[in-house]
N, C-alpha and C positions, 0 to 999 in steps of 0.2 A: 723230390726225390722215389723214383719208382722201384723197387723190387720184386720180380718175379720169379717165380717156383714153380716150375712145371706151367701149370695154368692155373695158380692161388697169385693174387696182386695181395702185395704186404704195401700198407702208408707207413709215414711217418707219424708218431704220436699227436702231432699236431694238424694232422690231416685228419679226412674223412673217407671213403670210399665211393664212389658213385661208380656202377659201368666198370668199365676200365681204367677210372680215372682215380686219381689221388688229389682230394682239393682243400686247400688251403683251410682251417675251420674258423666261423665270425668271430671277432671278436668279443668280450663281455658288453653288455648292455646293444648286442644287433641281436638277429640273426639273420640267417640263410634268403636273400631272395631267389637268386640264381646258382647251378651248382653250373661247376668248370665241364667246359667240353676239352676237347683236341684242340679247337681253334681259339675259346676263350676262357677266361679266369672268373673265378665264383662269384657273383656280387652280394652284398648283407645289408639291411633293413634294420637301421636304429628301432629299440623297442618301443612300443607305444605307449603312451599315457597307462599308468594300470598294470602295467604289464615289466618285468625286468627277463633279466639272464646274468649271471654272476656268473658265468666258466665258458670258455672258447665252446662252439657249440657246433654242433652241423643241424642244426635242429629250424625249422621255417616259421617256429612259431615262440614268442618272448615265453617264459611262465608266469602268470596272472599273479598281482601281489595279495599277500593275504591280510585280510577283513578283518580285525580287530573285534571284534562282536561285544557292546555294552550291554545286552542282552545276556549277554554269555560270560560276563562278570571281567570283558579283558576291555582293555585300550592302550593306545599307542604309545611306545617307547621310541621309537624311531621308525620314521616314513620311510616308502618304500622311495624307491632311486631304481633308475635304469641296470642297474647294477647291484643291486642287492634289494633283498625283501623287506617287509615289514617287521617289525621285531614288537612284538605282545608281549604286555603284560599283567599283572590281575588290575583292578579293580582296586581303593580301600573298600577294606572289610573284606575280600577273598583273600584265598591265596591258590597256589598254580599246582596244577594234578598231573600234566602230561607239557615236559618240556621237549622242545625238537630244534637241535642249532641254536639252541641260547633263547631260541621265544619260545613263551608258554601259549601251547594250541588251547587248554583247558584249567578253568578256574571254578573256585568249589566257595561260598562263602563264610565267612569262619562260623563255627560253632557258637550258638548262644548256651551259657550257663544258666542252668534252674537254678529258681528260688531255691534257697538251704545249700545251695554252692558258691563259690568264690571263682575267679579267675587267678588258677599257680599259674601259668606262662597265656603271656599275651598270643595272638596267632599273627603271623607274618607273610611274607608275600611268595614263604614258600612252605611255609607250616601253618596246621590249624589248632585253632586257641583248645588250650587244657583248660579242664575245669577238677576243682576238687570239692569236695563234702565239708561244711563247718563241723566243728567240734562242739562236745557240751560245753553251755553258756556264750553260745557265740550265735550269729543270724548272718544271713546275706540276703536280698534279693535278687542275687544271679549279676548283677552288672558290678560288684565290689568285688577289688582284688584283693582284698583281704577281708576273714569275715569280723564282723566288728562282735565287742562283748555286751553283754546285755545290759542296761541300765540300773544299777541298786538304786534301787526307791530309798532307802531307809535312809542312805547317805547325801541325799538332797531331802532329807527331813519330808517323804511322801509314802504315801502309803502304796503297799503292792497291789493296784486293782487284776491286770492278770497277767502271769507268767509269761516269758521269754518263750520263745520259737524257736527254731532253726533257721524259720523264714522272717519271723516279725520281732521284734524288740519288746521288751517288757513295758508294762502299760502304768502306768503311776501316775497315782492322785492325790487328795488333799487328805492327811490327815482323820482318823475320825475323833480324837480329840477334839478338832478344832469345832467339828456338826455338834459335839455335842455339848460345849461350852456355848456355842450359839445357842442353840436349842433352850438351854438354861436359862439363856438369857429374855431371848424373843417369848415362851410361853408363860412365862408371868406378868411380859408387861401385856399380853393380849387379854390374860385372864383378869389385871386387873382392869383391864377398859372396858372389857364387857361384866364386872359389879359393877365397877363406877354409875354407868351409867344410866342402869335401872334406881338405884337409888336418888342423882341428881333428878332422876326425872319425877321420882318420887316427892322429893322436899320442894321441888318448885309445884310441884300442883297441891301440894298442902299450905302453900305460905298464899298462892292464890286463892285458893278457898277460904279462907281466913280473912281476907282483902274484902273478897264477897261477901262476908255474913257480917260485917263492920259497913259496910254500906247498906246493907240493908238495914240494920238497925237506927238509925243514922234517918232513915227514911220514914220508917214508923213513927220516930220521935217525934219528927213535925208534923208528921201528917195529923197526930193527936192532940198536938200544939194549937195545931190549924183548925181541927176541929172544937175545941176548948173553946178558942178566940169569938168562933162564929157564937156558940152556945151562950156567951158571957153578953154579948153584939143583942142577941134577941133578945133578953130577958129587960136588958133595960130598954 
């Protein structure tokens, strides 16, 4: 339908004007190949792969499909078709910062809580992680969803070696009483051994000396008897 008002031309909402002609728009999923004239109708061309057209159009080219860039923290939620664009969503561990037509256009990695903080609210696809500080007597390395209380060493019969902080647990060790008990047993035994060894050595050496002296005595007697016997033999 053409409506002339003076020198102006008004086309139907589903048409577009080219020269003095009102041409029908191409349907979604296609674009205009050739415009209509007084003697021919317009022709349309299907959208090529990687392009789309989501509405009636007078354009001669379809829109390029959006690329969900993994390097920007995005992934494909819904693939592109000839009549609809790609829908992107944040990767796991990211949240969306810019949404357009239900499609995430930009994402950012969830914040990491610092040691001494806990995750008070876990991040989602649309919100960032929230962190809170640990209170006195508790600790967290930054990955806990709640701060953990410091270990009470006395309750497990251990001695406190290093007090806990906001980032580390208390360090416990064996009680000093146990150490004293071990020392009181081991030290006397070592001393007894050290004293006994010289005594044993002296006693054994003395016994050996006595034995050697007795052997020498017997040898001298035998030699005297031998000499006396020879003298008697010479006299005879």
